[in-house]
Residue, then its C-alpha position, 0 to 999 in steps of 0.5 A: m094964469a087960467l084953468e081950462i075945462i075940457e070935453s070930459c066935462v058933462n055940464c053938471w052945473a056944480c062949478l058954475p055957482l061956485c066961481p067967485n069971478q064968474a069965469i065959467i061960461q055955459a057952452e056946448p058941448h061943455f063949460l068953458i073958463d074965460a081966461g081973462k076972468c080966472t084967477e084960479c081962486i088965488g088969494e080968495f080960497r085955498d083951492a080953485q073952487c071949480v076943481s074942489i067940486c068937480p066930480i069928473e076926473g081929468a076935466i079941469l086942467d092947469e095952465l101946463g095941461e095937467a089934470l087937477n083931478p087926475p084919474g084915480s084922485l076921486t075914486g081912489i082906484p089906481p088907473g092901472r087897477w081900474a083898467a084891469v077891472r074893466a078888461e076882466i069885465a069885458a072879457r065875461 
């Protein structure tokens, strides 16, 4: 089992020092997770440390490819409402 950081990562550096297994690799254009080192923090923490600190919704995926901080989870704004607001602003 391993998590994956995808292209929406902005290299904010929040996750890098928190990883207990040093599985996060500084790379371009975004950080990556070494699948051989990642344990998803199972047995060490209740939640994966990278996920708990990541400020970008959808940047970290589980082994099924599902976002662990899905859209709306950090802002509290439902994705449908956010899309409507963005469309309203664009129409101005």
